[in-house]
Structures are given as C-alpha cells and as structure tokens.
N, C-alpha and C positions, 0 to 999 in steps of 0.2 A: 159467332166466329168459330173457326175450326180449331180443333186441337192440334198441337205439334209433337211429332214423334221423332225419335232419334232411331233412324232406319239403317244407318251404317256408321262405323268409326274405325279408326286405325291410329296407332302410335308408333312413333320412332323411338328406339332405345336412346335414352338420355346419355350424353357423354361428350367426348371430344372428337369431332368428325371432320378432321382436316381435309380428307379427301373428297368431301361432297360440298357442292355449292348450295347456297340457301334455297334457291328455286328448285333444285333437284330433290332435296329432302321434302319440301312441301309437296312437289308433285308426286312423289313416291306414296306419301300417306293418303293424299287425296285419291289417288288411283285405287288404292286398297279399299278405302271407304266406299268409292263409287261401285266397285265390284260387288262389295257386300250388299250394298243398298238396291242394286238392280233397277236403277232409275236414272233418268236424265235430270240434270239440274238447270235452273233458269238463272241463277246468280251464284257468285262466290264472294264471301266475306273474308278478307285476309287480315289476321291480327299479327303485328310485328312491332316490336319496341326498338330494335336496334338496326333494321335493315338499311337506313341510310348512313348511320354513324359507323357501324361496324363492318358492313358489307358493302357500302357505296352503291346500293341499289334502290331506285325508286320504281314506281309502277310494278311492283313485285307480282302481283296477281296475273298480269298479262303474260309475264314470263313462265309462271307456273303453268298456266293454261297452254302456252306454246309447247311446253315439254310434253304434254298429253295430246296435242293436236286438236284441242277444243276451241273453236272459233265463234265469235259473235256473242259470247256470254259476258254479261256485265260484271265487272270486278269492282269492289269497295275495299278500301284499305282502312282499318281502324287502329288508331294508337291512343292508348291510355297508359303508356308506360308499362309496367309489369301487370297492370290490369287490362290490357288490350284484349286478351282472349275472352275474358268474361263480358266486356263490352260489346265485342262482336257477336257473342252468343245471344245477348239481349236484344241487339238490333236486328239479327236475323230472326229471332222468335217474334218480335213485333211485327216485322214485315210479312211473315207467314200468317200471324193472326189476322192481319188486315187483308189477306188473301191477294196481295199483289203478286205473289209467286206461289207455286205449290210445292216445289222442292228446291233447296238451296244447299250449299256447302259452306261450312265454316272451318277455315284453316288457320292454325297458329303456328308460327315458325320463328325461331331465333337462332343465331350463330355467334354468341359473344366471344367464342374461342378463336375467331378469326383475328382478334387483336391481342396485344399484350395486356397483362393483368392491371397495369396502372391505367390503360386506356379503357379497360372494362369498368374500373371503378368510376372514372370521370363520366363515362357514358351513363352508368347507373345513377350517378349523382344529378344528371339532367332531370330526374323526376322531382327534384327539389326546385325552389325558386332559384333560377340561374344567376339573378343579379344580387340577390340578398342572402343566398345561402351557399349555393355551389361556388360561387366567386371566391367565398371566404374560407374555402376548404371544408365546409360541412358536408357530410355524407349520410345516406340513410342508416348506415351502421352507427354513426355517432349518435343519432336520434333515438335508434333502437336501444342503445346502451343506456341512454338518459332514462327512457321509459322503463327499462328493466330495473334500473337502481331505484327509481321511485316506487315501483310495484313491490320489489322485496322489502323495501323499508316500511312502506305503508301497511303491508299484510304480515310483516314480521316472518318472512321466509328467509331461508339461507340459500346461497347460490347452489348447493348440492341438490336442493329440491327442484330448482330450475333445470338442472342438468338431466333430470328424469325425462324431459321432453326429447332431447337427442337420443336417449336409450330406446325409448318407445318408437320413435321414427325408424331407427335403424332396424328394430325388431320387425316392424311392418314392411319396410323396404326390401329387407332380405328375401321376401316372398314375391316381389314384384319383377317380372322378367324385363321390364323396361326401365328399371331404376338405374341411376348412375352409380350409387354406392350401395352395393348389395351384400352387405355384411352387418352382422350384429355387433354391438360394442357393450362394454361394461361401463358402469357409472365412473369408475376410475379413469377410463379414457377420456370421457368429457371433462371431469374435474381437472385433470393434469394436462390437458391441451393448452396450446399457446394462448396467452392473454391478448386479445386484439383491441378491445375498447371496454375498459372495466365497467360492469362486472362480466361482460360477454366474452366467451373463449371461442376457440376455433370451431368447436363442435356445436356452437350456437348459431352457426351461419349456414344457409343453404347454398351449396357450391354452384356457381354460374355453370350452365351446361348447354350444349347445342341439342336441339331437338325439334320435332315437328309432330303435329297431331291433326287429325281431321275428323269431322262429323257431318254426316248428311242428315238434314232436317226436312221433314215432309209434313204437310197438313192433309194430304189425301192418301196417305198409306198408314193404316193402323198396324204398324209392325215395329215393335220394340218399345223401350221405356218412353214415357210422355213427359214433356216439359210442362209442368204445371204452372209455373210462373217464373218470371226473370225481372228483377228490379235493380236499378242503379241509383246510388246516391253519392253525393260529394260532400266533402268538408272543407269549406272555404276559409276557415279560420287559420290564420298564421300560427305556426307552431309555438311561438313565444306568448301568443295570446289565448291559447286553449284552456279551457276551465280546469281540466286535469289530464293526466297523462296515462291513466290505466283503463281508458275505454277507447275503442275504435268506433268513433261516431258514425263514420260512413257505413261501416259494417252493420251497426245497430239499426240504423234507419232503413237500410236496404233489406235487412232481414225481416223487419217489422212489416214492411210492405209485401215482400215475397211470401211470407208465411200466411199473411192474412188473404192474399190472392188466391193461394193454394188450399186455403182453408185446413191448414194443419198447424201443429204446434211443435216446438222443439222436441218434446217428448215422443212424437211420432216419427222423428228422424232416425232411421236405422244406420246410416253411414253419411259421413260428411268429409269433404276434403276442404280444408281451410288454408289460407294463405300465410305459411310460416317461413317467410324468407329469412327471418331471425326467429329464434325460439320463443322470445317474449311476444312476438306477433301471433303465434300459434295460441299461447296461453290467453292473450286479451281477445282473440277471436272467439274462443270457447265461451268466454264470459259475455262478450258483446253480442253474440248471436243467441244468447239465451240458453245455452245448454247447461251451464252451471251459474251460480251466483257469483257477483263480483267478489274477487279474492279467493274464489274456492276452487280454481281450476287445478292448482298444483296438489292440493288436497285429494281432488277427485282422481288425478292420475295415480297418486300414491296408493289409493284404496282399490283401484281396478283398472283393467286393461280397456280403455275406451275405444269405441269403433270410430276413431277420428284418424284421418289420413292413412288409411290402409294401404295407400300407394307408397308410404314413406314420407309423403309431403315434399315439400321443396328441400327439407333437410337431407333426405335419403334419395328420393327420385331425382332430385336436382331442380335448380331454379331456371327454368327455360323462359324467364322474363315474359315477353308478350304472348308466348304460346301457352302459358301456365293454365289459364282458364279453360282452353280447349282440352288439355290433358285432363284436367279435373272433371269435366263433363263426361268425357268417354270413361274414365276411371270409375266414377259413381254409377254410370249406367251399367257397366260390366259387373261391378259389384252386386247390384241389384239382380242381376239375372245369372250371376255365378259363371261368368266368362272370365278367364285369365286370373280371376280371384276366387276365393270360397264365397259362395253366396251368403249375404247377410241375412239376418233373420228379421225381415221387416220389408215394407213396400215403399218406403220413401227415402230419397237422398237429398243431400244439400251440397251445393258448391259455393264457396266464398273466395272470390279473386279480388285482390286489392291492388291499386296503383299508387305508387309513392308511399309515403308514411302517412296512412289513413287520409288520402287525399280523395280517392274514389274507390267505391266498393260495388261489385255486382254480386248478388245472391240469387242463385238459381235453384228451385225445388224441382225434383224429379221424382215420378212415381211409376210403379208397374202394376 
C-alpha cells in the first residue's frame, strides 16, 4: 500500500464571520489548498458538526464544489460531533491507502456563531445522549466540571494549578496568526474569571468559533509531511457507568493503535495538538495519550513549557467544532516544517481529536 502525504493545506482565521456563508468559507480554504498542492482531486471529504442545525444546510460538499466550479467529483459528509475532522482524515487516509483514489481533499468547516449562544449550547449538547442526558439539561461543560472535580481531588491539586493550562494555551496562541484569542494572560486572569460550572471558570472553556480548514492528501506525490497512521476508537460506556473519570479511554485506545502502526512512541513526538475544548480535557489527553503518567500532567506543565498545542489549542485558537481535527492536522504539519510556526525540534507530530465527552477519538501520527 502506498504512503499518504499532506501536499497542500490552508486555514481560515478562527473568529466570528457573520459576513461569510459556511460554503463560501469552505470553498476559500479548499481553493488555497488546491493551489498549493498543484494537483487534481478525485474526492472530497467534508467534516462539519453543525451545518444542518446552525446553518440549515445539507449536502454541503456539493455547494462547496459549486463555488469553485468543480463538477462530477464525489463528496462524502462525515459527522462525529466535534470529532468530525479527525474522523474525516482517518477515512480519507484509509481510502488512499487502499488506492481507491490517488488525491483527495479533506475540508472541515463550522459556523456556530450563526445562531444565538443558547442555541449554540443546545447544539453542542447534541453530542450527548439526546434522550437521557441532553433532555434533562446535561451539557458537555457539566460533565467536564465533574471530571475536573474528581481529578483535582484524586491527585490533590488546587484549581490554581489547573488554571496553568489556560495561561500556556494563550501563550502559544499569541503566536498563531489564525487564532481567535491572540493575547497572553496572567494566572490571575484565569483564577478571577467567572465561575461557570464549579470548579471550571470562563478561561477553562474553548470559545466556539467560525472557521474552515482544508488539506489535500495524495498517495502518488511524495511532497510534504507523511501521515504515518490514523486510528479511531469509541467509548460506548455511558458516563454514569464508567470505571473512572480521569482517563479518556477512546483517546487511550486510539493512541495505542496509531503509535503502534507508526512504529513510534510518545517520546518520539515533537509536537502534538490535543482536544482541549475544556482545560481538563487537555490535561486528561496528555495522560491518556501517554505523554505523562496519570496524575502528572499539571506537575509537568508547572516544570516546563511542553510542546503541546502550539496553535493555542481550542482554548486560544478557538473551538471550531467539526473542523477542529483538520485545523490540527494542518497545524502539526506546518509545525514540523516550520511554516507559520517555529519549526519544532523533531520529526514526528500527533493529532488528537475527540467527539463528545470521550465518546470517539481519532489519533493521527505525522512524520517528516
């Protein structure tokens, strides 16, 4: 089977883009990625979490291609909540490995700011069980708060130590030209921000943002970083029946498979983008992916500046929901080659994209 390379990529600055339609944003980044790749594509994989609910649009891929005048190209829509982007990458990678196509595009796009904030939160809550969780007012934030409370108590940390995550993310995001919140903060800013669901405060939440990202993947052009592996895993255990709440089991299993396939270890990873829609998820991801031991992430952050989420993560770059995984792939690829970001010292990068509260995770390993 042939290797798969990232031969083109483009990002749309995350933010609130009221003057742009969802298909226009997707078409713009796809056009830029195709121009860089200098190749024709045989299929498009579109990842979006909110197109139907926030933008009232189905068959999104067809309208993206219409904007670019591209006809007769098959389009596939992938929805795994805020893990849609990662799932689309994995599917595209598997299709290219099978040699069904030679070059395809993966596009992630979401525009949650087309609806009011209360509607945004209800849409986000559809990643939970709509009959037994969302119906009774439970939200991803509520579950994240419970997990944070368990973690802090179990490992005897104070909230002030958890707040370090927001400070680190804003430090990284300040250098990302595509980030939504491009400013550094002090620890006092996080500690004194509004309490939203105890113990989590405003600075523990990645702001929902509009955005689009595209990557062109080929198995017949050895040009650009290579996708070494892409693995997806689900956690089908209801939240109330889980063994514990300080491990992301879907991430743990996906990482185990992806790293084994790529024949690398967590120690080989020079840069990683992890899914920190809430600060506690970023902490748990570091541990579940094997970068630090369980209970050791906050201590590791205190001791040094980790090469994690150099984009600023969902906290600073913004939470673009279903487009997140595609953002992460392009960001890791660029970090490995020193484009838009300072080049990292190493040859391997990792992407962790999660849908829902540890319901599904995709882990992608990239190498140069």
